[in-house]
N, C-alpha and C positions, 0 to 999 in steps of 0.2 A: 613505440616508434623509434626506429634506428636513425637518429639525426646524423650520426657520423657517416652512415652510408649515403644519406641524402646530400650531405655536405660534399663528399668526394665526387658524387655524381654532378653536382652543380659546378665544382671546380673544373672537372674534366670538360664539361659543356662550355664553360667560359674560355678555357684554353683552346679547345677545338675551334670555337667561333672566332677567337682572336687570330688564329693562324690564317683563316680565310680573310679576315679584315686586312691583315698585313699583306696578303697576296694582292689585294686590290689597291691598298694604300701605295704600294710600290709600282703601280701601273698608271696609265693615263686614263683615269676613271671619269665617268660622266656624272653630273649632279642634276637631279630633278628637284622640283619644289612642290611641297604639299599646299593645301588650300590656305594654311596659315602662313605661308611663305617660308616655312622652315625647310632646310635642305634634306634630301633623301638620296642615298647612293646605293649601288649594288651591294656594298659592304653591309649596310643595315639589313637588307633583305636576305642575303646569303647567310649571314651570321645568325639571323633569327631562325632560319630553316634548320641549321645545324643544331642550335640550342634546343629547339622544340623536339627534334628527333631524339636527342639524348634524354630530355626530361619526360617525354611521353612514356618511357619505360617505367616510371614511378607510379603511374596511374593517378597522378595528382593534376588537377586542372591547371591551365596556364593562362595568365593574363599578360599579354605582351604589347608593347607599343606598336610593333609592326604586324601583330596578329589579327588586327581588325577589332572593331568594337563588339563586345559581348553584352547582351541585354542584362540590366541589373536584376531583373526578375529571375534570371538564371544564376547570376553570380552570387546573389545574396544567400543562396543555399550552400555556398562553398565555405566551410569552416577552415579549410586548408587549401592554399593555392600557391603556385609559383608566380612571381611577379618579375617580368623580364624587360630589360632595356638592352637590346643587342648591340647598340652603339650609342652611348651617351656622350654627347659632345660632338655631334656631326659637324657643327661649325668649325670646331678645332681640327677635326679630320680633314675638312676641305682646305683649311689653312695650312695643313701639314705641320702643326706644331707639337704633335704627339700627346696633347692633353685630352685624350678621349679614353673611354673605358667600356668594358662589357660588364653588365650588372645583372645578377640573379639574386632574388630574395625569396625566402619561404615565409608566408604569412599565415599565422594561426589565430583565428578569431579576431582579425584586425590588427594583430601585433606582429612585427617582424622578429622572427626567432632564429633566422639563419641568413647569412649574406655573403656574397662573393663579389668583389670588385677587381677586375683584371685590367692592367694597363699593357696592351699588346706591344707598344713600341719599346718599353723598358723591361718587359717580361716580369713586372712587379705584380704581385697578387696580395690582396687583403682578403681575409676570410674569417668567419666567426660562426659559432652556433652555441645555443644554450647548453651549458654543462661541459663544453669543450674549451671555450675562451675565444679571444680575438688575436689574430696573428698577421704578420707581414712577412713576405718572402720574395726573393728573386728566384725564379724557377727555370728548370729545363723544360723543354716542350713536351716531354713525356712524364706524366704523373703516375706514380705507382700507388702507394698506400697513403692514407691520411696520416698514419703514425710517422712514416718516413718524412712526409712534408713538414709536419710539426717540428720534428727534430732539426730541420734545416731553417726554421722560421724564428722570428723574434716576436715575443709576446707583447701585445699592446695593453696599455699605452707604454711608449718608450719615454722614460723620464728624461727631459732635456733641461739644461740650465740656460734659460732664456734671459737676456738682459732687457727685453722689451715685452710689452703686452702685444701679442700677435693676433691680428684680425685677418681672416681670409675671406675674399669676396669673389664674385663671378667675373670672369674676364669678358664675357659677351653680354651680360645682362645686369649692368650696374644701374640701379635706380637712384632717384634723388633721395628717397627715404634711407637708402643704405649709406649714402654720403653723409646724411645728418647723423646717423648712428656712429659713423667713424669720428665725426667731430665731437660728439658727446663723450666717446671713450678717450679721446685725446685730452679732455678736461679732467677725466678721472684718473689717468695714469701718467706718470712722468715721461715715459717713453712708449710710443705706440708704433708698431710696424704693420703696414698694410700690404698683404700679398694678393695678387689676382691670379686666378687659375681656372681652367675649364672643368666641366663635368662633375661627377660625384667624388672626385679627388678631394674636394673641399671638406666633405664629411670625414673622409679618411685622414686628412691632415689633423683634424681635431682628435680623432680616435687615437692617432699615434703620438700626439703631444707636440706636433710641429706648430700648431695654431691653438690659441686659447678659445676662440669663438668664431662662428660662421653665421652671420645674419643673412637671411634670404627674404627680402622684401620685394619679390618679383615672382611671376608665375612659375610653378613647376608642377609636374604630374607625378602620380604615385610611383611609377616605374623609375623616375629620376632619382628617387630618394630611398626606396625600400631597402636595397642592399647596404648602402652606406649607413642608413639608420640602424640596421641590425648590428653592424660592426661597431658603430659608435656606442650604442647601448651596452653591448656585451663587454666593451672596453671600459665601461663605467661612466659614460657621458649621456647627456639628455638631448633630445630633439623635440623642442617644445613649440606648440602653437603660440605665436606671438601674442595673441589676444587672450586665449583661455589659460595659458601656461600649462596645458596638459600635453602629454606625448601625442605626436601625430598618429593617426590610425589609418587603416588601409582597407581596400575593397569597398569604398564608399560608393553611394549612388553617383555622386559627382567625383570623378577621379582627379580633379584639380586639387592640389595641396593649398592650405592656407599659408600665409606668411609664417616663417618659423625661425628659431634660433637654435644652433647647435653649440653646446657649451659643457 
C-alpha cells in the first residue's frame, strides 16, 4: 500500500476543504444546532462534501462526523477506513477565534496510521504517516508533491527548552476532573503552565513539544482524535485510555472515546 500517495491525497483534501471553510468564515454565516445542542454550520457540510469527493477516489470507506451514522455490522468489516472531522472546533469557528481544524485519519485494524490536521486560519498543517514521520509546515494553498512539502516542513517533535511543565486543556470542555489533574501536577512540578485551546490542536501541541501532556476527561468522538492521535504516535508520544493505560482504538461499535491522556 502506498501510504505516501494516501497521505498527499488526505493533505490536498484538507486544504481544499479548508479553503471552503475560510470562504464561509469570512461571511455572515448561519449557525444550526444538532440534537445534542452542538453547533453546525454550512462550513461543516461543505467541507465534508469536498473531502469525501477527494477521498472516494481511493476506494477506501469513509466514516465522517457529518456523513451520517453507518451501521456497525457494516463498519466492522472495514479493516481500513478514512476517519474524517471536516470542522473540529465548530464552537471556536462560531466564536471566530481561529482555533478550529480539518482532520483526516487513516485507520488500519483499529489503529491510526496516518493523520492530517489543518488549521485554515493560519495555513498551518500537521501531517504524519508510518514510515514517513510526523511534520509541521506553513503552506501555500497549492500543494504539489509530498517530497516538496516535507522539504519545507519541520520534523516533529520540535525540541523546546521549557522552564515549566506545560499542560494543555480544552477551551470549551473543561471538566472538574481535569481541574483536579491540574492541581495534582502542580504538586509534582516546581512550575506548571496551563494552556487552553480548542480542537485537535491540543494533540498536535504535545506532538510538536509545545505541551508535555493533554488530559481529556470529557466526551470526545473518534473523529475528534484520530488524526491528532496518528500525528502524536508517529512523533513518539502515546494516547492512552485513562483507565486501561492502553492506546485508544478506533472503529468501535460505540464511537465515543473513553477518557484519555496524551503524553
